C-alpha positions in Angstrom: 50.2 75.9 -14.8 47.9 76.3 -17.8 46.4 72.9 -17.1 45.8 74.0 -13.5 43.8 77.0 -14.6 41.9 75.0 -17.2 40.8 72.5 -14.5 40.0 75.3 -12.1 37.8 76.9 -14.8 35.9 73.6 -15.4 35.3 73.1 -11.7 34.0 76.7 -11.3 31.7 76.3 -14.3 30.3 73.0 -13.1 29.8 74.4 -9.6 28.0 77.5 -11.0 25.7 75.4 -13.1 24.8 73.2 -10.2 24.0 76.2 -8.0 21.9 77.8 -10.7 19.9 74.7 -11.4 19.4 74.1 -7.7 18.2 77.7 -7.2 15.6 77.3 -10.0 14.3 74.1 -8.3 14.1 76.0 -5.0 11.6 78.3 -6.6 9.4 75.4 -7.6 10.1 75.5 -11.3 10.3 71.7 -11.4 6.8 71.3 -9.8 3.3 72.1 -11.1 2.0 75.5 -10.0 -1.0 75.8 -7.8 -3.3 75.8 -10.9 -1.4 72.9 -12.6 0.7 75.2 -14.8 4.4 75.8 -15.4 6.2 78.2 -13.0 9.0 80.7 -13.4 10.2 83.4 -11.0 11.4 86.4 -13.0 11.6 88.8 -10.1 9.6 89.4 -6.9 6.7 87.3 -8.2 6.0 84.0 -10.0 4.5 83.5 -13.5 2.3 80.5 -14.0 1.6 79.5 -17.6 -1.2 77.1 -18.3 -1.6 75.8 -21.8 -5.0 76.1 -23.4 -6.4 74.9 -26.7 -5.7 78.1 -28.6 -3.3 80.0 -26.3 -2.1 80.3 -22.8 -3.6 81.4 -19.5 -0.9 83.4 -17.6 -1.2 84.1 -13.9 0.9 86.5 -12.0 1.3 85.1 -8.5 2.9 86.5 -5.4 6.0 85.2 -3.9 4.0 82.5 -2.0 2.4 81.2 -5.3 -1.0 82.8 -4.4 -3.1 85.8 -5.1 -3.2 86.1 -8.9 -3.4 89.8 -9.9 -4.2 91.8 -13.0 -4.5 95.3 -11.5 -1.4 97.5 -12.3 -0.1 94.5 -14.2 0.8 93.7 -17.8 1.9 90.7 -19.8 3.8 90.5 -23.1 4.1 87.1 -24.6 6.2 86.1 -27.6 6.6 82.8 -29.3 9.9 82.1 -31.1 10.5 79.9 -34.1 14.1 79.5 -35.2 14.8 83.1 -36.5 11.2 84.5 -36.3 9.3 85.9 -33.3 5.5 86.5 -33.0 3.9 88.6 -30.3 0.7 87.2 -28.9 -2.4 89.2 -28.1 -2.8 89.1 -24.3 -6.0 90.3 -22.6 -6.8 90.6 -18.9 -9.6 88.4 -17.7 -10.9 87.8 -14.1 -7.6 87.2 -12.4 -5.3 86.1 -15.2 -4.2 87.1 -18.7 -5.2 85.1 -21.8 -2.8 85.1 -24.7 -4.2 83.7 -27.9 -2.1 82.0 -30.5 -2.8 80.3 -33.9 -2.3 76.5 -33.2 -0.4 76.2 -36.5 2.1 78.9 -35.3 2.3 77.3 -31.9 3.2 73.9 -33.4 6.3 75.5 -35.0 7.4 77.4 -31.9 10.4 76.5 -29.9 9.9 78.8 -26.9 7.5 81.1 -25.2 9.0 84.3 -23.6 6.8 86.1 -21.1 7.7 89.6 -19.8 5.4 90.7 -17.0 4.8 93.6 -14.6 2.9 92.6 -11.5 1.5 95.4 -9.4 4.0 97.8 -10.9 7.0 95.4 -10.2 8.7 94.5 -13.5 10.2 91.1 -13.9 12.9 89.8 -16.2 11.8 87.8 -19.3 10.7 84.2 -18.3 11.5 81.6 -21.0 9.5 78.4 -21.4 10.8 75.8 -23.8 8.0 74.5 -26.1 6.2 72.2 -26.1 5.6 72.6 -22.4 6.4 69.5 -20.5 7.6 68.4 -17.0 11.2 67.5 -16.5 
């Protein structure tokens, strides 16, 4: 009986992981965004991160991957290195946020965490493994 429940747990875990990974691909996370960046969907909108020489361009796109918006929106970006975290300075530009980072700090970073509000709609933290690369 114990073996049965153990096997049932394994099957449920594998099925759950398959569904979650398929769901993330359904949101386009495996494809370049409309501006060539990396996409995550933390809520009712998409975040597109585009690496720049000394930082990141962050666009808050609607559900259809369009209409970047900065009005009534905020971005908080944090790079993580093993046990340390460093918040980046993010400033609104034309239709995106620019978050600057020291290249030396970025070279040591293992992930970028972006928490955004788009048009007063708060999203969950979006995690990007660093360095950014296509799978």
